[in-house]
C-alpha positions in Angstrom: 72.7 82.8 120.5 76.5 82.1 121.3 76.0 78.4 120.6 74.0 78.9 117.2 76.2 79.2 114.4 76.1 82.7 112.9 77.0 83.2 109.2 77.9 86.7 108.4 78.9 88.0 105.1 81.2 91.6 104.9 81.3 93.4 101.4 84.1 95.8 101.7 86.6 96.6 98.8 89.2 97.3 101.8 90.8 94.0 102.5 92.0 95.7 106.2 88.5 96.4 106.8 87.5 93.1 106.5 90.1 91.5 108.5 89.2 93.9 111.2 85.4 92.9 111.2 86.6 89.1 111.2 88.7 89.7 114.4 85.7 91.2 116.3 83.1 88.7 115.2 85.5 85.9 116.3 86.2 87.3 119.4 82.5 87.6 120.3 81.3 84.7 118.2 83.8 82.0 118.0 81.8 79.8 116.0 80.6 82.3 113.5 81.6 82.1 109.6 82.4 85.1 108.2 82.4 85.3 104.5 83.9 88.3 102.6 83.8 90.3 99.1 85.4 93.1 98.1 83.0 94.3 95.8 79.2 94.5 95.2 78.8 91.9 92.6 80.7 89.3 94.0 78.7 90.1 97.4 75.4 89.5 95.7 76.6 86.2 94.7 78.1 85.0 98.0 74.6 86.1 99.3 72.6 84.4 97.3 74.8 81.0 97.5 75.4 81.2 101.5 72.0 83.1 102.5 74.0 84.5 105.5 72.0 85.7 108.6 73.6 89.5 108.5 75.3 91.4 106.2 77.7 93.9 107.1 78.3 96.3 104.1 80.2 99.4 103.0 78.6 102.4 101.3 81.7 103.4 99.3 82.9 101.2 96.5 83.9 101.6 93.0 81.6 100.3 90.4 78.7 99.0 92.2 78.5 101.4 95.8 76.6 100.0 99.0 73.4 101.5 98.3 73.3 99.4 94.7 73.9 96.3 96.5 71.0 96.9 99.3 68.6 98.2 96.5 69.2 94.9 94.8 69.1 92.4 97.7 65.7 93.7 99.0 64.4 93.4 95.6 65.2 89.9 95.4 62.3 87.9 97.2 64.6 85.3 98.9 67.4 87.8 99.7 65.3 90.4 100.7 64.9 88.8 104.6 68.5 89.2 105.1 69.0 92.2 107.6 71.7 94.5 105.8 73.8 96.8 108.2 75.8 99.6 106.5 79.5 99.7 107.7 80.8 103.2 106.9 82.5 106.6 108.1 79.2 108.3 106.3 77.1 107.4 109.5 77.1 111.4 110.3 76.0 112.1 107.0 72.3 112.5 107.1 71.4 112.3 103.5 72.9 109.3 103.7 71.2 107.7 106.5 67.9 108.5 104.7 69.1 107.0 101.5 70.1 103.7 103.4 66.8 103.6 105.1 64.9 103.8 101.4 66.7 101.2 100.0 65.9 98.8 102.9 68.8 98.7 105.3 68.0 97.6 108.8 71.0 99.5 111.0 74.1 101.7 110.7 77.6 100.9 112.5 80.3 103.7 112.5 83.7 103.3 111.2 86.0 102.8 113.5 83.6 99.8 114.8 82.9 99.9 118.4 82.5 96.1 119.2 80.0 96.2 121.6 77.7 97.9 119.2 78.7 95.3 116.7 77.8 92.7 118.6 74.3 94.3 119.4 73.7 95.0 116.4 74.3 91.2 114.9 72.3 89.7 117.5 69.1 92.0 117.0 69.9 91.3 113.1 70.2 87.5 113.7 66.6 87.5 115.4 65.3 89.8 112.5 66.2 87.1 109.9 64.6 84.5 112.1 61.6 86.3 112.4 61.4 87.1 108.9 61.8 83.8 108.0 59.7 82.1 110.3 56.7 84.8 108.7 57.8 83.8 105.3 57.2 80.0 106.3 54.1 80.6 108.1 52.6 82.5 105.6 53.3 80.1 102.7 52.0 77.4 104.9 48.8 79.1 105.7 48.1 80.1 102.1 48.5 76.3 101.1 46.3 75.3 103.3 43.1 77.7 102.4 44.0 77.1 98.3 43.6 73.2 99.2 40.5 73.9 101.4 39.4 76.0 98.6 39.7 74.1 95.7 38.1 70.8 97.8 35.4 73.1 98.6 35.1 73.8 94.6 35.4 70.2 93.8 32.5 69.3 96.5 30.4 72.1 94.7 30.9 70.8 91.4 30.3 67.3 92.2 27.2 67.9 94.0 25.5 70.6 91.6 26.4 67.3 88.8 25.0 65.2 91.3 21.7 67.3 91.7 21.7 67.9 87.8 21.9 64.2 87.0 19.3 63.7 89.6 16.7 66.4 88.0 17.1 64.6 84.6 16.5 61.2 86.0 13.6 62.7 87.7 12.1 64.7 84.6 12.6 61.3 83.0 10.8 59.1 85.1 8.2 61.9 86.1 5.6 60.0 83.8 5.1 57.4 86.4 4.7 57.9 90.0 6.3 55.0 91.0 9.3 56.4 89.2 9.2 59.6 90.5 8.8 58.4 94.1 12.3 55.8 93.5 13.7 58.9 92.3 12.9 61.1 95.2 14.1 58.6 97.5 17.4 57.9 96.1 18.0 61.8 95.8 17.5 62.2 99.5 19.8 59.1 100.4 22.6 60.6 98.3 22.1 64.1 99.7 22.1 62.6 103.3 25.6 61.1 102.8 26.8 64.9 101.9 29.0 67.2 104.8 26.9 70.0 103.0 23.6 70.8 103.5 21.3 70.6 100.6 18.4 72.7 100.3 15.0 73.6 98.1 13.0 76.6 98.8 9.7 77.8 96.7 9.1 81.3 95.2 8.3 82.5 98.2 11.3 81.7 100.1 9.7 78.7 102.1 12.1 75.6 102.7 10.4 72.5 100.9 13.5 70.0 101.2 16.6 69.7 103.6 18.8 67.1 104.1 19.8 65.5 107.5 22.8 67.9 107.6 20.7 70.7 108.7 20.3 68.8 112.0 23.9 68.7 112.8 24.6 72.2 111.4 21.5 74.1 112.5 20.6 71.5 115.7 17.0 71.6 114.1 15.1 68.4 113.3 14.4 68.5 109.5 10.6 68.3 110.5 11.0 71.2 112.1 12.5 73.6 108.9 10.3 71.9 106.3 7.4 74.4 105.5 9.6 77.4 107.5 10.7 80.3 106.1 14.6 80.0 105.0 14.9 83.5 106.9 14.5 81.6 110.3 18.1 80.5 110.2 19.8 83.8 108.5 21.1 86.3 110.7 18.3 89.2 110.9 21.1 91.6 109.8 21.5 89.5 106.6 18.0 89.2 105.4 17.9 92.6 103.1 20.8 91.2 101.1 19.6 87.7 101.0 16.0 89.0 99.3 17.7 91.0 97.0 19.5 87.8 95.9 16.7 85.6 95.7 14.7 88.6 93.6 17.9 88.4 90.8 17.8 84.4 90.8 14.1 84.6 90.3 14.7 87.0 87.3 17.1 85.1 85.8 20.0 87.4 86.5 23.5 85.8 87.4 24.2 85.9 91.3 27.9 85.1 92.6 28.0 82.8 95.4 27.9 84.8 98.8 28.8 84.4 102.3 26.5 84.8 104.8 26.1 84.5 108.9 23.9 81.8 109.4 22.1 81.3 113.2 21.7 77.7 114.9 18.4 76.9 117.1 20.2 78.1 120.2 20.9 81.6 118.4 24.8 80.9 117.9 26.2 82.1 114.5 28.5 80.6 112.3 29.9 81.8 108.8 28.9 79.8 105.5 29.1 80.0 101.8 25.6 79.5 100.0 25.6 77.8 96.7 21.8 78.5 94.3 20.8 77.6 91.1 17.1 77.8 89.7 14.4 75.0 90.0 12.9 74.9 86.5 9.9 72.7 85.6 8.3 73.3 81.9 10.6 76.2 81.4 8.9 77.6 84.4 10.4 78.7 87.4 9.1 76.9 91.0 11.8 77.7 93.2 15.8 77.8 94.3 18.1 74.4 95.3 21.3 75.2 96.7 23.9 74.1 99.1 25.6 75.8 102.7 29.0 74.9 103.2 30.4 76.0 106.6 33.5 77.9 106.7 34.2 78.4 109.8 37.5 76.4 109.9 38.2 78.5 107.0 37.5 81.7 108.8 39.6 80.9 111.6 42.8 80.0 109.7 42.3 83.4 108.1 42.2 85.1 111.4 45.3 82.9 112.5 47.4 84.3 109.7 46.0 88.1 110.5 47.0 87.7 114.3 50.2 86.0 113.7 51.4 88.5 110.9 50.7 91.4 113.4 52.7 89.9 116.0 55.5 89.1 113.6 55.6 92.7 112.3 55.6 94.0 116.0 58.6 91.6 116.4 60.3 93.1 113.8 59.7 97.0 114.7 60.9 96.0 118.3 63.7 95.1 117.0 64.5 97.7 114.9 64.0 100.3 117.9 65.9 98.1 120.1 68.8 98.8 117.8 68.3 102.4 117.1 67.1 104.0 120.4 69.9 104.0 123.3 67.5 106.0 125.8 65.4 104.2 128.2 62.6 106.1 128.6 62.5 107.1 124.5 62.8 102.9 124.3 59.9 102.1 126.6 57.7 104.8 125.2 58.4 103.6 121.3 57.5 100.2 122.3 54.2 100.8 123.4 53.7 103.0 120.2 54.7 99.9 118.1 52.8 97.5 119.5 49.4 99.7 118.7 50.9 100.7 115.5 51.8 97.6 114.4 50.5 94.6 116.5 47.2 96.5 116.3 46.6 96.4 120.3 44.3 98.7 121.5 46.0 99.7 124.0 49.8 99.2 125.2 51.4 100.5 128.6 54.7 99.3 130.6 54.6 99.6 134.5 57.6 99.2 137.2 57.4 98.2 140.7 59.5 99.0 143.7 60.5 96.1 145.8 59.0 97.6 149.1 55.7 98.5 148.5 54.6 96.3 145.6 52.8 99.1 143.8 53.1 99.2 139.8 53.5 102.4 138.3 52.7 103.6 134.5 55.8 104.7 133.0 55.0 104.6 129.3 51.5 104.3 127.5 50.0 104.1 123.9 46.6 103.7 122.1 43.1 103.9 123.1 44.2 104.8 127.3 41.0 107.4 127.8 42.3 107.8 131.8 42.2 103.8 132.2 45.6 104.3 133.7 44.8 107.1 136.0 41.5 105.4 137.5 43.0 101.9 138.6 45.3 100.7 140.8 48.0 97.6 140.6 49.5 96.2 144.0 51.6 93.0 143.3 52.0 92.4 147.2 47.9 93.1 148.2 45.0 90.9 147.2 43.3 90.9 145.4 45.4 93.1 143.1 48.0 90.3 143.2 45.9 87.8 141.4 45.7 90.0 138.4 47.9 89.4 135.3 50.4 92.1 135.5 51.0 91.2 139.7 51.4 87.7 138.2 53.9 88.6 135.3 55.9 90.3 137.9 55.6 87.9 140.9 56.2 84.8 138.6 58.6 86.2 136.1 56.8 84.8 133.5 53.7 85.7 130.6 50.2 85.9 132.4 47.0 86.0 130.3 43.3 86.9 130.4 41.7 85.4 127.6 38.0 87.2 128.6 38.2 90.3 130.9 34.0 89.8 130.8 34.0 86.4 132.7 37.7 86.2 134.5 37.1 86.5 138.1 40.9 87.4 138.8 40.0 90.9 136.7 37.2 91.9 139.1 39.0 95.2 140.5 39.3 96.4 136.8 37.0 94.7 134.6 34.2 97.7 134.9 36.5 100.3 133.6 38.4 97.9 131.2 35.0 97.3 129.2 34.5 100.7 129.2 37.2 101.0 127.2 36.3 98.2 124.8 39.3 96.1 126.2 38.6 92.1 126.1 41.7 90.1 126.8 45.3 91.1 127.7 49.0 89.7 128.2 51.7 91.0 130.7 55.0 90.3 129.7 57.7 90.2 132.2 60.8 92.5 131.4 63.9 91.4 133.1 67.1 93.8 134.3 69.9 91.1 135.2 68.2 88.5 137.4 65.0 90.4 138.6 62.0 91.6 137.3 62.5 94.9 135.8 58.6 95.8 134.7 55.9 94.5 132.5 54.8 95.3 128.8 51.0 95.0 129.1 49.1 94.4 125.7 45.1 95.0 125.8 43.3 93.7 122.8 39.7 94.3 121.6 39.1 90.5 120.7 38.9 87.6 123.3 40.8 84.5 123.1 43.5 86.2 121.4 46.7 85.0 123.0 47.2 81.3 121.8 50.5 79.4 122.4 51.6 80.8 118.9 51.1 84.4 120.0 52.5 83.7 123.6 55.7 82.3 121.8 56.2 85.2 120.2 55.7 87.2 123.0 58.5 85.5 124.6 60.4 86.6 121.8 59.4 90.3 122.2 59.9 90.5 125.9 63.5 88.7 125.6 64.3 91.3 123.1 63.4 94.2 124.9 65.1 92.9 128.1 68.2 92.9 126.3 68.1 96.3 125.2 67.1 97.7 128.8 70.4 95.7 130.1 72.4 97.0 127.6 70.9 100.7 128.2 71.3 99.9 131.8 75.1 98.7 131.5 76.0 101.8 129.2 74.4 104.4 131.9 76.5 102.5 134.6 79.6 103.1 132.8 78.8 106.4 131.9 77.9 107.4 135.6 81.6 105.3 136.6 83.4 107.4 134.2 81.6 110.6 135.9 82.7 109.9 139.2 85.9 109.1 138.3 86.6 112.7 136.5 84.5 114.4 139.3 87.2 112.9 141.7 90.4 113.6 140.0 88.8 117.0 139.8 88.4 117.3 143.8 91.9 115.8 144.5 93.6 118.4 142.0 91.6 121.0 143.9 93.2 119.7 147.3 96.8 119.4 146.1 96.5 123.0 144.4 95.4 124.2 147.9 97.9 122.1 150.1 101.0 123.9 152.1 103.0 121.0 151.8 103.5 118.4 148.7 101.4 115.8 148.7 102.9 112.4 147.7 101.7 108.6 147.0 103.3 105.2 146.4 103.1 103.7 143.2 102.1 100.3 142.0 105.8 98.4 142.8 105.3 100.1 146.9 109.1 101.5 146.3 108.7 105.0 144.8 107.1 108.1 146.0 105.4 110.3 143.4 104.0 113.6 144.0 100.5 114.0 142.8 101.2 117.1 140.4 103.1 114.1 138.6 100.1 112.2 138.5 98.1 115.1 137.4 99.9 115.4 134.5 
């Protein structure tokens, strides 16, 4: 992250505080750009102009305090993606923290500023902003794609209906002669056969009287197999009742909106489609319905993709917040599992660790629909076939391991029965690192198969990196505290020895030429 140029906006009405922040930032991020403002109005202007990666904001300022500045930032559609960290002496004030979260702040730093905490907050906030911007850009791109596809479908639908109406008028104009009618019929079929959608006609009983050649591609039926058959042969049985009600309403002349249905191919596989219909009249007498079928599989896949990515972006954002706000390792691991279920919408999540000797993977945190699963399964990353599962592979290879479909993946055989009982269909194991070794794995189970595409795996790599960063930070902090406790215990023991010694005890100072009594060292 240090190689990336980080832009930081610091807002504080005291110049000395701004100078301190600049010094701390430049110590750890030499390439950083620090922009400063001494009041809220200038801060808002610079935020809009410079688009910083992080805003460090004081609460107590004249004219416009930090809460109002933060509220205005979060109300702006563009500026709301910039993470805000309150830098204030009010951190211990519960009311101030609650108000800060209500106006949208991501975190707090207490004065005087601890350098290591400032570095950790900046790293986390830069990741949060990058995730926010990526999510916003992806939403814009996918929304534009869906809108363009929708407009294209509407244009095609309008053109097709116009074409059908023109053909209808032409047929009526030439109905007096059999030769003209046959020519018109041939023209109608030739033109509809060129369309990328199915064009059909049914009589008042729902029997197919015409269908173009596109049906052969979409349904895998020959045209001759469909003519004379009930239109319900290509309809999912669950949709028949709704379809009959729609046909009845059309026959009665009522307006029926175009509907989405699940249709069946000859082999029994299904796909989503939009069906557009209109009435066929002859001498003002209803003789049937005419319509068009549009396969919307690609559009539905795009919508699902957008939903999946939104879930993972939300998960990444919430994990970053948990990393910043949690200093206890057990609490952090449990919170990550709960966030994965609440925001990532995974069916179940658990974190396991493994010792180096036996290789058995033991759960230390879990959330979601566990239902005793972790009590009845056993995973050992050193013993086959258990070592071939995703969890063991993530431990052994140090990279994300997945199972796209638990029902068919042979490597999931030891756990398949118990997993399917609980509705698990796919999973991913994300390695978590402590220094240069694999500390554990975050294991995510979904109720959908084929969930983890390249985009999802890329985001999960970021999730693993962020959690690993937090684990290392907490571990380092624990080591510092343990060292401090050991030193204090040694001092106490040494003093106790001195207090009971029959003679004065001395040591040589650092220059090796002066003997100092231990009592002098103690005081």
